[in-house]
DOMAR-210710 format. One record per residue (C-alpha): residue number from 1; x, y, z. Coordinates in Angstrom, 2 decimals. Example, Ala and Ser with C-alpha at 12.3 -4.5 7.8 and 13.67 -1.06 7.14 Angstrom:
<nodes>
node pos:1 | X:12.30 | Y:-4.50 | Z:7.80
node pos:2 | X:13.67 | Y:-1.06 | Z:7.14
</nodes>
This chain:
<nodes>
node pos:1 | X:-132.34 | Y:-130.60 | Z:-93.03
node pos:2 | X:-135.40 | Y:-129.66 | Z:-91.07
node pos:3 | X:-135.69 | Y:-127.90 | Z:-87.73
node pos:4 | X:-138.11 | Y:-129.27 | Z:-85.16
node pos:5 | X:-141.44 | Y:-127.79 | Z:-84.13
node pos:6 | X:-139.77 | Y:-126.95 | Z:-80.80
node pos:7 | X:-137.46 | Y:-124.51 | Z:-82.59
node pos:8 | X:-140.45 | Y:-122.95 | Z:-84.32
node pos:9 | X:-142.29 | Y:-122.52 | Z:-81.01
node pos:10 | X:-139.17 | Y:-121.22 | Z:-79.25
node pos:11 | X:-138.62 | Y:-118.52 | Z:-81.86
node pos:12 | X:-142.27 | Y:-117.49 | Z:-81.86
node pos:13 | X:-142.38 | Y:-117.44 | Z:-78.05
node pos:14 | X:-139.34 | Y:-115.15 | Z:-77.95
node pos:15 | X:-140.86 | Y:-112.85 | Z:-80.56
node pos:16 | X:-144.07 | Y:-112.74 | Z:-78.51
node pos:17 | X:-142.13 | Y:-111.90 | Z:-75.34
node pos:18 | X:-140.08 | Y:-109.23 | Z:-77.13
node pos:19 | X:-143.19 | Y:-107.70 | Z:-78.68
node pos:20 | X:-145.03 | Y:-107.41 | Z:-75.36
node pos:21 | X:-144.73 | Y:-104.48 | Z:-73.00
node pos:22 | X:-141.19 | Y:-104.66 | Z:-71.55
node pos:23 | X:-142.48 | Y:-104.24 | Z:-67.99
node pos:24 | X:-144.91 | Y:-107.13 | Z:-68.29
node pos:25 | X:-143.80 | Y:-110.76 | Z:-68.13
node pos:26 | X:-146.02 | Y:-113.35 | Z:-69.74
node pos:27 | X:-147.35 | Y:-116.45 | Z:-68.02
node pos:28 | X:-147.04 | Y:-119.86 | Z:-69.62
node pos:29 | X:-150.84 | Y:-120.15 | Z:-70.11
node pos:30 | X:-151.05 | Y:-116.85 | Z:-71.98
node pos:31 | X:-147.97 | Y:-117.68 | Z:-74.03
node pos:32 | X:-149.16 | Y:-121.19 | Z:-74.92
node pos:33 | X:-152.61 | Y:-119.84 | Z:-75.88
node pos:34 | X:-151.00 | Y:-117.23 | Z:-78.14
node pos:35 | X:-148.92 | Y:-119.91 | Z:-79.87
node pos:36 | X:-151.58 | Y:-122.62 | Z:-79.92
node pos:37 | X:-149.45 | Y:-125.21 | Z:-78.12
node pos:38 | X:-149.90 | Y:-127.09 | Z:-74.84
node pos:39 | X:-148.61 | Y:-125.59 | Z:-71.58
node pos:40 | X:-146.51 | Y:-128.65 | Z:-70.77
node pos:41 | X:-144.81 | Y:-128.77 | Z:-74.19
node pos:42 | X:-144.04 | Y:-125.05 | Z:-74.13
node pos:43 | X:-142.81 | Y:-125.28 | Z:-70.52
node pos:44 | X:-140.14 | Y:-127.76 | Z:-71.62
node pos:45 | X:-139.03 | Y:-125.41 | Z:-74.40
node pos:46 | X:-138.98 | Y:-122.40 | Z:-72.10
node pos:47 | X:-137.00 | Y:-124.36 | Z:-69.53
node pos:48 | X:-134.25 | Y:-124.97 | Z:-72.11
node pos:49 | X:-134.23 | Y:-121.29 | Z:-73.03
node pos:50 | X:-134.04 | Y:-120.35 | Z:-69.34
node pos:51 | X:-131.17 | Y:-122.73 | Z:-68.65
node pos:52 | X:-129.21 | Y:-121.14 | Z:-71.49
node pos:53 | X:-129.89 | Y:-117.58 | Z:-70.27
node pos:54 | X:-132.15 | Y:-116.49 | Z:-73.11
node pos:55 | X:-135.25 | Y:-116.02 | Z:-70.94
node pos:56 | X:-135.73 | Y:-115.50 | Z:-67.24
node pos:57 | X:-138.52 | Y:-116.99 | Z:-65.14
node pos:58 | X:-140.34 | Y:-114.54 | Z:-62.88
node pos:59 | X:-141.74 | Y:-116.39 | Z:-59.84
node pos:60 | X:-145.02 | Y:-115.72 | Z:-58.10
node pos:61 | X:-148.72 | Y:-115.57 | Z:-58.81
node pos:62 | X:-148.24 | Y:-112.96 | Z:-61.50
node pos:63 | X:-145.02 | Y:-114.57 | Z:-62.71
node pos:64 | X:-144.10 | Y:-115.83 | Z:-66.09
node pos:65 | X:-141.29 | Y:-115.36 | Z:-68.56
node pos:66 | X:-139.38 | Y:-112.39 | Z:-69.89
node pos:67 | X:-136.33 | Y:-112.00 | Z:-72.09
node pos:68 | X:-133.09 | Y:-112.26 | Z:-70.13
node pos:69 | X:-131.30 | Y:-110.14 | Z:-72.71
node pos:70 | X:-132.40 | Y:-107.70 | Z:-75.37
node pos:71 | X:-134.03 | Y:-108.89 | Z:-78.57
node pos:72 | X:-131.03 | Y:-107.52 | Z:-80.50
node pos:73 | X:-128.75 | Y:-109.91 | Z:-78.62
node pos:74 | X:-130.74 | Y:-113.10 | Z:-79.25
node pos:75 | X:-129.77 | Y:-114.60 | Z:-82.60
node pos:76 | X:-131.63 | Y:-117.30 | Z:-84.46
node pos:77 | X:-128.49 | Y:-119.42 | Z:-84.16
node pos:78 | X:-128.54 | Y:-119.06 | Z:-80.35
node pos:79 | X:-132.09 | Y:-120.39 | Z:-80.20
node pos:80 | X:-131.56 | Y:-123.19 | Z:-82.72
node pos:81 | X:-128.49 | Y:-124.44 | Z:-80.89
node pos:82 | X:-130.31 | Y:-124.46 | Z:-77.54
node pos:83 | X:-133.25 | Y:-126.41 | Z:-78.92
node pos:84 | X:-131.62 | Y:-128.62 | Z:-81.57
node pos:85 | X:-128.20 | Y:-129.01 | Z:-79.98
node pos:86 | X:-124.74 | Y:-127.96 | Z:-81.05
node pos:87 | X:-123.65 | Y:-130.69 | Z:-83.41
node pos:88 | X:-122.24 | Y:-130.55 | Z:-86.93
node pos:89 | X:-124.82 | Y:-130.99 | Z:-89.65
node pos:90 | X:-122.67 | Y:-133.31 | Z:-91.78
node pos:91 | X:-120.17 | Y:-135.99 | Z:-90.92
node pos:92 | X:-118.18 | Y:-137.83 | Z:-93.57
node pos:93 | X:-118.63 | Y:-141.53 | Z:-93.03
node pos:94 | X:-116.82 | Y:-142.53 | Z:-96.17
node pos:95 | X:-113.11 | Y:-141.94 | Z:-95.35
node pos:96 | X:-112.18 | Y:-145.60 | Z:-95.83
node pos:97 | X:-114.11 | Y:-146.08 | Z:-99.07
node pos:98 | X:-112.56 | Y:-146.72 | Z:-102.46
node pos:99 | X:-114.22 | Y:-143.54 | Z:-103.77
node pos:100 | X:-112.54 | Y:-141.41 | Z:-101.10
node pos:101 | X:-109.11 | Y:-142.93 | Z:-101.87
node pos:102 | X:-109.56 | Y:-142.26 | Z:-105.61
node pos:103 | X:-110.49 | Y:-138.60 | Z:-104.97
node pos:104 | X:-107.57 | Y:-138.16 | Z:-102.56
node pos:105 | X:-105.13 | Y:-139.69 | Z:-105.09
node pos:106 | X:-106.42 | Y:-137.50 | Z:-107.94
node pos:107 | X:-106.13 | Y:-134.37 | Z:-105.83
node pos:108 | X:-102.63 | Y:-135.32 | Z:-104.63
node pos:109 | X:-101.45 | Y:-136.06 | Z:-108.19
node pos:110 | X:-102.61 | Y:-132.59 | Z:-109.26
node pos:111 | X:-100.42 | Y:-131.11 | Z:-106.52
node pos:112 | X:-103.37 | Y:-129.48 | Z:-104.79
node pos:113 | X:-103.22 | Y:-131.53 | Z:-101.61
node pos:114 | X:-100.72 | Y:-131.18 | Z:-98.79
node pos:115 | X:-99.61 | Y:-134.22 | Z:-96.81
node pos:116 | X:-101.75 | Y:-133.16 | Z:-93.81
node pos:117 | X:-104.89 | Y:-132.83 | Z:-95.95
node pos:118 | X:-104.43 | Y:-136.18 | Z:-97.73
node pos:119 | X:-107.27 | Y:-137.83 | Z:-95.75
node pos:120 | X:-109.58 | Y:-134.83 | Z:-95.88
node pos:121 | X:-113.08 | Y:-135.66 | Z:-97.12
node pos:122 | X:-113.72 | Y:-133.34 | Z:-100.05
node pos:123 | X:-117.49 | Y:-133.72 | Z:-99.70
node pos:124 | X:-117.27 | Y:-132.70 | Z:-96.04
node pos:125 | X:-115.23 | Y:-129.64 | Z:-97.04
node pos:126 | X:-118.11 | Y:-128.46 | Z:-99.25
node pos:127 | X:-120.72 | Y:-129.29 | Z:-96.62
node pos:128 | X:-118.75 | Y:-127.49 | Z:-93.88
node pos:129 | X:-118.62 | Y:-124.40 | Z:-96.10
node pos:130 | X:-122.40 | Y:-124.51 | Z:-96.58
node pos:131 | X:-122.90 | Y:-124.99 | Z:-92.83
node pos:132 | X:-120.73 | Y:-121.96 | Z:-92.06
node pos:133 | X:-122.76 | Y:-119.81 | Z:-94.48
node pos:134 | X:-125.97 | Y:-120.98 | Z:-92.83
node pos:135 | X:-124.61 | Y:-120.28 | Z:-89.33
node pos:136 | X:-123.42 | Y:-116.83 | Z:-90.38
node pos:137 | X:-126.86 | Y:-115.99 | Z:-91.78
node pos:138 | X:-128.55 | Y:-117.22 | Z:-88.58
node pos:139 | X:-126.06 | Y:-115.18 | Z:-86.49
node pos:140 | X:-126.99 | Y:-112.04 | Z:-88.43
node pos:141 | X:-130.73 | Y:-112.42 | Z:-87.75
node pos:142 | X:-132.07 | Y:-111.71 | Z:-84.31
node pos:143 | X:-135.44 | Y:-111.59 | Z:-82.62
node pos:144 | X:-135.28 | Y:-107.81 | Z:-83.15
node pos:145 | X:-134.75 | Y:-108.35 | Z:-86.89
node pos:146 | X:-138.17 | Y:-110.03 | Z:-87.08
node pos:147 | X:-139.83 | Y:-107.32 | Z:-84.98
node pos:148 | X:-138.33 | Y:-104.63 | Z:-87.22
node pos:149 | X:-139.54 | Y:-106.42 | Z:-90.36
node pos:150 | X:-143.05 | Y:-106.79 | Z:-88.86
node pos:151 | X:-143.10 | Y:-103.12 | Z:-87.90
node pos:152 | X:-141.95 | Y:-102.09 | Z:-91.37
node pos:153 | X:-144.60 | Y:-104.32 | Z:-92.97
node pos:154 | X:-147.25 | Y:-102.80 | Z:-90.69
node pos:155 | X:-146.22 | Y:-99.30 | Z:-91.73
node pos:156 | X:-146.41 | Y:-100.29 | Z:-95.40
node pos:157 | X:-149.90 | Y:-101.75 | Z:-94.91
node pos:158 | X:-151.04 | Y:-98.60 | Z:-93.07
node pos:159 | X:-149.74 | Y:-96.41 | Z:-95.90
node pos:160 | X:-151.75 | Y:-98.41 | Z:-98.46
node pos:161 | X:-155.06 | Y:-97.61 | Z:-96.76
</nodes>
């Protein structure tokens, strides 16, 4: 599994917005220059984030983007789902295979399978568990988490000098 460059740019853009002076919104040109990406590409990403209520567009000559909610309230999972979509990572396509029937029969003969779970894909069960762990981890990490880690790292570096 690999996340797209758009997710990378979205996360970095949000960190840049959160790190800037709270009273100062950032224009798309400044933001794209800071991230090293084209204005048009970043505009599409920011539009998705705006539509989902993660950022807000400030109109006018001195307009730009700002966070629509606090950095503590924007999780990595929020951003990933806006950019990548909200689909399951794994789908069992093997329910009618001989292998699936053999596994289902073995499990049923051991008495571990209820009637309702007889057609459950055991591989999908494992993959769903992994996906839930991933989602939980991404829910626990916010834009503020990264800012705090950067601040802590900066303090450590300053103490070394």
